[in-house]
MDTraj code that builds the backbone (N, CA, C; nanometers):
import mdtraj as md
import numpy as np

residues = "MET LYS LYS ARG LEU ALA LEU LEU ALA ILE LEU LEU PHE ALA PHE VAL ILE LEU PRO GLY ILE PRO PRO ARG ALA ALA GLY THR GLU LYS GLU CYS SER TRP GLY ALA VAL THR SER TYR THR ASP GLY LEU PRO ILE GLU ALA THR LYS VAL VAL TYR TYR ASN ALA PHE MET ASP ASN ALA ALA MET ALA VAL LYS THR LEU ASN THR TRP PHE LYS PHE PRO VAL THR GLU THR GLY VAL VAL HIS TYR PHE THR ALA PRO ALA GLU LEU SER THR GLY GLU LYS SER ALA LEU SER PRO PRO PHE ALA TRP THR SER PRO PRO GLY THR VAL SER THR PRO LEU GLY CYS SER VAL GLY ASP PRO VAL HIS".split()
xyz = np.array([
    [20.6144, -20.9017, 4.2931],
    [20.6338, -20.8486, 4.1874],
    [20.4829, -20.8666, 4.0581],
    [20.4430, -20.9997, 4.0607],
    [20.3503, -21.0090, 3.9607],
    [20.2312, -20.9285, 4.0282],
    [20.2359, -20.9038, 4.1560],
    [20.0943, -20.8479, 4.2751],
    [20.1220, -20.7231, 4.2127],
    [20.2244, -20.6501, 4.2110],
    [20.2467, -20.5273, 4.1686],
    [20.2064, -20.4862, 4.0181],
    [20.2368, -20.5866, 3.9192],
    [20.2143, -20.5535, 3.7882],
    [20.0539, -20.5866, 3.7910],
    [19.9967, -20.6468, 3.8261],
    [19.8397, -20.6681, 3.8225],
    [19.7665, -20.5552, 3.8828],
    [19.8360, -20.4995, 4.0074],
    [19.7697, -20.3603, 4.0749],
    [19.8131, -20.2783, 3.9890],
    [19.9151, -20.2681, 3.8990],
    [19.9423, -20.1632, 3.8232],
    [19.8436, -20.1461, 3.6840],
    [19.8252, -20.2761, 3.6545],
    [19.7272, -20.2758, 3.5377],
    [19.5768, -20.2664, 3.5668],
    [19.5508, -20.2788, 3.6636],
    [19.4174, -20.2512, 3.7121],
    [19.3861, -20.1329, 3.7581],
    [19.4878, -20.0372, 3.7995],
    [19.5042, -19.8970, 3.8009],
    [19.5009, -19.8334, 3.6840],
    [19.5670, -19.8686, 3.5899],
    [19.6007, -19.8053, 3.4489],
    [19.4534, -19.8268, 3.3884],
    [19.3959, -19.9389, 3.3812],
    [19.2654, -19.9377, 3.3182],
    [19.1759, -19.8602, 3.4005],
    [19.1490, -19.8569, 3.5291],
    [19.0519, -19.7915, 3.5857],
    [19.0531, -19.6149, 3.5823],
    [19.1798, -19.5852, 3.5772],
    [19.1817, -19.4392, 3.5536],
    [19.2639, -19.3764, 3.4298],
    [19.3166, -19.4675, 3.3553],
    [19.3384, -19.4373, 3.2305],
    [19.2564, -19.4551, 3.0896],
    [19.2106, -19.5758, 3.1037],
    [19.1502, -19.6472, 2.9838],
    [19.0063, -19.6320, 2.9806],
    [18.9517, -19.7212, 3.1237],
    [18.7769, -19.6560, 3.1374],
    [18.7359, -19.5267, 3.0993],
    [18.7971, -19.4237, 3.1541],
    [18.7640, -19.2751, 3.1389],
    [18.7173, -19.2523, 3.0141],
    [18.8227, -19.2939, 2.9195],
    [18.8241, -19.2572, 2.7849],
    [18.7397, -19.3245, 2.6917],
    [18.6479, -19.4017, 2.7541],
    [18.5426, -19.5095, 2.6977],
    [18.3894, -19.4189, 2.7006],
    [18.3467, -19.3874, 2.5886],
    [18.2307, -19.2886, 2.6207],
    [18.1365, -19.4002, 2.6473],
    [18.0419, -19.3190, 2.7178],
    [17.9227, -19.3848, 2.7890],
    [17.7984, -19.4248, 2.6509],
    [17.7652, -19.5203, 2.6873],
    [17.6280, -19.5555, 2.5976],
    [17.5358, -19.4708, 2.6206],
    [17.4737, -19.4255, 2.4969],
    [17.3532, -19.3304, 2.4631],
    [17.2309, -19.4251, 2.5343],
    [17.1375, -19.3192, 2.5710],
    [17.0413, -19.4128, 2.6618],
    [16.9522, -19.5092, 2.5462],
    [16.9380, -19.4678, 2.4133],
    [16.8596, -19.5327, 2.3306],
    [16.9582, -19.5714, 2.2194],
    [16.9352, -19.5058, 2.1015],
    [17.0198, -19.5207, 1.9745],
    [16.9569, -19.4567, 1.8729],
    [16.8552, -19.5177, 1.7993],
    [16.7679, -19.4457, 1.7098],
    [16.6365, -19.5211, 1.7171],
    [16.5228, -19.4390, 1.7007],
    [16.3858, -19.4929, 1.7041],
    [16.3580, -19.4097, 1.5710],
    [16.2156, -19.4729, 1.5610],
    [16.1220, -19.4152, 1.4146],
    [16.0069, -19.4135, 1.4661],
    [15.9450, -19.2667, 1.3818],
    [15.8302, -19.2381, 1.4374],
    [15.7216, -19.2805, 1.2975],
    [15.6237, -19.3544, 1.2981],
    [15.5697, -19.3734, 1.1561],
    [15.4143, -19.3258, 1.1799],
    [15.3440, -19.3122, 1.0642],
    [15.1976, -19.2930, 1.0630],
    [15.1523, -19.3262, 0.9433],
    [15.0105, -19.3458, 0.9519],
    [14.9458, -19.3924, 0.8365],
    [14.9349, -19.2926, 0.7193],
    [14.9502, -19.3613, 0.6067],
    [14.9268, -19.2751, 0.4789],
    [14.7835, -19.1707, 0.4847],
    [14.7794, -19.0584, 0.4415],
    [14.6578, -18.9928, 0.4361],
    [14.6029, -19.0440, 0.2725],
    [14.4869, -19.0866, 0.2513],
    [14.4456, -19.1338, 0.1240],
    [14.2972, -19.0849, 0.0927],
    [14.2434, -18.9860, 0.1729],
    [14.1259, -18.8872, 0.1833],
    [14.1196, -18.7858, 0.2282],
    [14.0039, -18.7299, 0.1763],
    [13.9872, -18.5745, 0.2559],
    [13.8712, -18.5844, 0.3843],
    [13.8726, -18.4846, 0.4508],
    [13.7871, -18.4937, 0.5722],
    [13.6508, -18.5218, 0.5560],
    [13.6194, -18.4929, 0.4045],
    [13.4616, -18.5526, 0.4184],
    [13.4709, -18.6793, 0.3697],
    [13.5970, -18.7833, 0.3658],
    [13.5896, -18.9019, 0.3333],
    [13.6058, -18.9310, 0.1944],
    [13.5740, -18.8448, 0.0974],
    [13.6314, -18.8600, -0.0460],
    [13.7635, -18.9012, -0.0666],
    [13.7924, -18.9865, -0.1626],
    [13.9483, -19.0115, -0.1592],
    [14.0036, -18.9002, -0.2342],
    [14.1577, -18.8924, -0.2301],
    [14.2414, -18.7943, -0.2849],
    [14.2613, -18.8547, -0.4166],
    [14.2443, -18.7583, -0.5155],
    [14.2637, -18.7825, -0.6651],
    [14.3941, -18.8763, -0.7132],
    [14.4314, -18.9527, -0.7795],
    [14.5535, -19.0381, -0.7973],
    [14.6351, -18.9252, -0.8542],
    [14.6085, -18.8112, -0.9019],
    [14.6856, -18.7195, -1.0015],
    [14.7715, -18.6446, -0.8661],
    [14.7122, -18.6427, -0.7653],
    [14.7740, -18.5540, -0.6668],
    [14.8545, -18.6378, -0.5946],
    [14.9627, -18.5702, -0.5294],
    [15.1021, -18.6160, -0.4427],
    [15.0455, -18.5962, -0.2948],
    [15.0744, -18.6685, -0.2051],
    [15.0355, -18.6378, -0.0572],
    [15.1999, -18.6193, -0.0122],
    [15.2145, -18.5089, 0.0302],
    [15.3520, -18.4665, 0.1125],
    [15.3239, -18.4941, 0.2807],
    [15.4568, -18.5171, 0.3196],
    [15.4000, -18.5148, 0.5099],
    [15.5417, -18.4034, 0.5407],
    [15.5096, -18.3147, 0.6441],
    [15.6057, -18.2406, 0.7250],
    [15.5834, -18.3075, 0.8696],
    [15.6817, -18.3474, 0.9082],
    [15.6703, -18.4015, 1.0619],
    [15.7578, -18.3486, 1.1641],
    [15.7269, -18.3083, 1.2756],
    [15.7833, -18.2478, 1.3585],
    [15.8113, -18.2999, 1.5208],
    [15.9240, -18.2888, 1.5831],
    [15.9455, -18.3567, 1.7020],
    [15.9713, -18.2463, 1.8017],
    [15.9032, -18.2121, 1.8695],
    [15.9327, -18.1191, 1.9811],
    [15.9411, -17.9840, 1.9159],
    [15.8540, -17.9533, 1.8277],
    [15.8371, -17.8567, 1.7316],
    [15.9687, -17.7954, 1.6413],
    [16.0567, -17.9345, 1.6118],
    [16.1567, -17.9156, 1.5199],
    [16.1183, -17.9930, 1.4105],
    [16.1461, -17.9264, 1.2691],
    [16.1393, -18.0075, 1.1537],
    [16.2043, -18.1302, 1.1414],
    [16.1465, -18.2577, 1.1378],
    [16.2269, -18.3550, 1.1424],
    [16.2137, -18.4363, 0.9800],
    [16.1039, -18.3880, 0.9054],
    [16.0871, -18.4322, 0.7771],
    [16.0147, -18.3254, 0.7101],
    [16.0787, -18.2891, 0.5913],
    [15.9653, -18.1811, 0.5254],
    [15.9536, -18.2184, 0.3785],
    [15.8408, -18.1991, 0.3437],
    [15.7796, -18.2443, 0.2037],
    [15.8317, -18.3233, 0.1833],
    [15.7978, -18.4582, 0.2783],
    [15.8911, -18.5935, 0.2206],
    [15.7285, -18.7075, 0.1896],
    [15.7892, -18.7952, 0.1133],
    [15.6742, -18.8963, 0.0746],
    [15.6675, -19.0025, 0.1514],
    [15.7809, -19.0201, 0.2349],
    [15.7828, -19.1401, 0.3592],
    [15.6650, -19.0939, 0.4623],
    [15.6067, -19.2063, 0.5128],
    [15.5534, -19.1830, 0.6496],
    [15.6000, -19.2417, 0.7705],
    [15.7468, -19.1673, 0.7552],
    [15.8332, -19.2113, 0.8738],
    [15.9477, -19.1656, 0.8616],
    [15.9938, -19.1437, 1.0063],
    [16.1434, -19.0559, 1.0090],
    [16.1960, -19.1113, 1.1188],
    [16.3128, -19.1478, 1.1110],
    [16.4156, -19.1815, 1.2288],
    [16.4526, -19.0432, 1.3143],
    [16.4842, -19.0633, 1.4379],
    [16.5506, -18.9821, 1.5122],
    [16.6371, -19.0409, 1.6313],
    [16.7240, -18.9810, 1.6767],
    [16.8098, -19.0105, 1.8010],
    [16.7371, -19.0206, 1.9267],
    [16.7723, -19.1107, 2.0209],
    [16.7629, -19.1072, 2.1702],
    [16.8305, -19.1072, 2.2282],
    [16.8815, -18.9899, 2.2888],
    [16.9949, -18.9835, 2.3801],
    [16.9626, -18.9645, 2.5555],
    [16.8335, -18.9624, 2.5662],
    [16.8263, -18.9414, 2.7182],
    [16.6897, -19.0135, 2.7428],
    [16.6965, -19.0715, 2.8727],
    [16.5918, -19.1514, 2.9229],
    [16.5072, -19.0541, 3.0070],
    [16.3623, -19.1019, 3.0007],
    [16.2553, -19.0203, 3.0690],
    [16.2313, -18.9068, 3.0018],
    [16.2595, -18.8688, 2.8803],
    [16.2087, -18.7292, 2.8411],
    [16.0792, -18.7519, 2.7567],
    [15.9870, -18.6755, 2.7505],
    [15.8647, -18.6976, 2.6747],
    [15.8899, -18.6068, 2.5411],
    [15.8707, -18.6690, 2.4432],
    [15.8706, -18.6061, 2.3035],
    [15.7509, -18.5898, 2.2492],
    [15.7127, -18.4648, 2.1722],
    [15.5889, -18.4695, 2.1111],
    [15.5989, -18.4428, 1.9633],
    [15.5203, -18.5438, 1.8920],
    [15.5097, -18.5423, 1.7667],
    [15.3798, -18.4852, 1.7043],
    [15.4148, -18.4460, 1.5550],
    [15.2867, -18.4070, 1.5086],
    [15.3453, -18.3772, 1.3567],
    [15.2287, -18.3774, 1.2664],
    [15.2679, -18.3754, 1.1413],
    [15.1247, -18.3421, 1.0352],
    [15.1300, -18.2419, 0.9662],
    [15.0321, -18.1798, 0.8673],
    [15.0593, -18.2802, 0.7010],
    [14.9643, -18.2919, 0.6416],
    [14.9636, -18.3322, 0.5199],
    [14.9451, -18.2183, 0.4132],
    [15.0262, -18.2266, 0.3049],
    [15.0342, -18.1250, 0.2164],
    [14.9855, -18.1963, 0.0793],
    [14.9018, -18.1454, -0.0125],
    [14.8949, -18.2185, -0.1663],
    [14.9661, -18.1478, -0.2533],
    [15.0304, -18.1818, -0.3557],
    [15.1011, -18.1553, -0.4573],
    [15.0449, -18.0269, -0.5099],
    [14.8977, -17.9942, -0.5060],
    [14.8396, -17.8911, -0.5478],
    [14.8490, -17.7396, -0.4515],
    [14.8882, -17.7938, -0.3215],
    [14.9321, -17.6947, -0.2403],
    [14.8136, -17.6818, -0.1042],
    [14.7309, -17.7343, -0.1223],
    [14.6316, -17.7954, 0.0085],
    [14.6781, -17.8278, 0.1105],
    [14.6629, -17.7708, 0.2270],
    [14.7403, -17.8361, 0.3521],
    [14.6181, -17.8701, 0.4581],
    [14.6557, -18.0000, 0.5318],
    [14.5556, -18.0261, 0.6316],
    [14.6051, -17.9443, 0.7512],
    [14.5177, -17.9713, 0.8539],
    [14.5516, -17.9073, 1.0089],
    [14.6650, -18.0049, 1.0577],
    [14.7420, -17.9584, 1.1444],
    [14.8115, -18.0159, 1.2086],
    [14.7411, -18.1323, 1.2913],
    [14.7945, -18.2231, 1.2716],
    [14.7555, -18.3601, 1.3446],
    [14.7734, -18.3274, 1.5194],
    [14.7003, -18.4064, 1.5795],
    [14.6948, -18.3402, 1.7485],
    [14.8231, -18.4305, 1.7728],
    [14.8936, -18.3640, 1.8785],
    [15.0342, -18.3966, 1.9321],
    [15.0127, -18.5666, 1.9720],
    [15.1266, -18.6255, 1.9554],
    [15.1477, -18.7729, 2.0173],
    [15.2413, -18.7687, 2.0821],
    [15.2324, -18.8229, 2.2193],
    [15.3415, -18.7768, 2.3277],
    [15.4124, -18.9196, 2.3472],
    [15.5242, -18.9252, 2.3523],
    [15.6217, -19.0523, 2.3847],
    [15.7195, -19.0243, 2.4617],
    [15.7229, -19.1295, 2.5541],
    [15.8628, -19.1237, 2.6598],
    [15.9806, -19.2033, 2.6191],
    [16.0853, -19.1448, 2.6305],
    [16.1915, -19.2465, 2.5901],
    [16.2522, -19.2921, 2.7087],
    [16.3289, -19.4167, 2.6930],
    [16.2435, -19.5307, 2.6189],
    [16.1102, -19.5669, 2.6948],
    [16.0484, -19.6618, 2.6452],
    [16.0226, -19.7884, 2.6578],
    [16.0522, -19.8562, 2.5082],
    [16.0101, -19.7904, 2.4024],
    [15.9941, -19.8724, 2.2564],
    [15.8854, -19.8476, 2.1983],
    [15.7916, -19.9302, 2.1368],
    [15.6979, -19.9065, 2.0586],
    [15.5479, -19.8523, 2.1451],
    [15.4965, -19.7522, 2.1009],
    [15.3879, -19.7031, 2.1615],
    [15.2869, -19.6579, 2.0631],
    [15.1865, -19.6789, 2.0574],
    [15.0914, -19.6657, 1.9482],
    [14.9558, -19.5702, 2.0119],
    [14.8937, -19.5239, 1.9032],
    [14.7837, -19.4049, 1.9418],
    [14.6676, -19.4696, 1.8446],
    [14.5672, -19.4414, 1.8783],
    [14.4392, -19.4525, 1.7886],
    [14.4491, -19.3877, 1.6681],
    [14.5341, -19.2835, 1.6699],
    [14.5837, -19.2228, 1.5358],
    [14.6788, -19.3185, 1.4249],
    [14.7259, -19.3995, 1.4726],
    [14.7842, -19.5054, 1.4044],
    [14.9483, -19.4193, 1.4136],
    [14.9753, -19.3297, 1.5173],
    [15.1349, -19.3027, 1.4985],
    [15.1686, -19.4125, 1.5875],
    [15.3217, -19.4153, 1.5845],
    [15.3856, -19.5197, 1.6732],
    [15.5270, -19.4740, 1.6567],
    [15.5722, -19.5288, 1.7804],
    [15.7277, -19.4910, 1.7694],
    [15.8004, -19.6299, 1.8468],
    [15.8850, -19.6511, 1.7329],
    [15.9940, -19.7995, 1.7936],
    [16.0976, -19.8271, 1.7284],
    [16.1506, -19.9327, 1.7146],
    [16.2845, -19.9354, 1.6461],
    [16.2746, -19.9200, 1.5142],
    [16.3738, -19.8588, 1.4369],
    [16.3758, -19.8526, 1.3147],
    [16.3592, -19.9977, 1.1960],
    [16.2181, -19.9705, 1.1164],
    [16.2184, -20.0595, 1.0273],
    [16.2571, -20.0553, 0.8790],
    [16.2945, -19.9221, 0.8401],
    [16.3368, -19.8819, 0.7242],
    [16.4942, -19.8471, 0.7186],
])
top = md.Topology()
chain = top.add_chain()
for i, resn in enumerate(residues, 1):
    res = top.add_residue(resn, chain, resSeq=i)
    for name in ("N", "CA", "C"):
        top.add_atom(name, md.element.get_by_symbol(name[0]), res)
traj = md.Trajectory(xyz[None], top)
């Protein structure tokens, strides 16, 4: 009798309870960050009276629009997928930078950096 109850409990877990448990996501949440823009392309500093905003894109989708942050968080739901990040800067006076070169990141492994200072890793904000 005890063996039958144990077998019934195992079957109940395997066919009723276990399928109802959602699978874990490939990652969870990561953060893309970059260095603040402090100068013009000619090297002159941006005036203190001007505010620098950022528009950040992941795979051509807007992730942060006219933000002061130099980072944004994004969900990682699949492994082995290459994502592309890019961002222009915009001054409070309306002047806009060119789009930054795309930064490619494959999910997961974790933190990856480029010479441009963009990186992707676990959230710190």
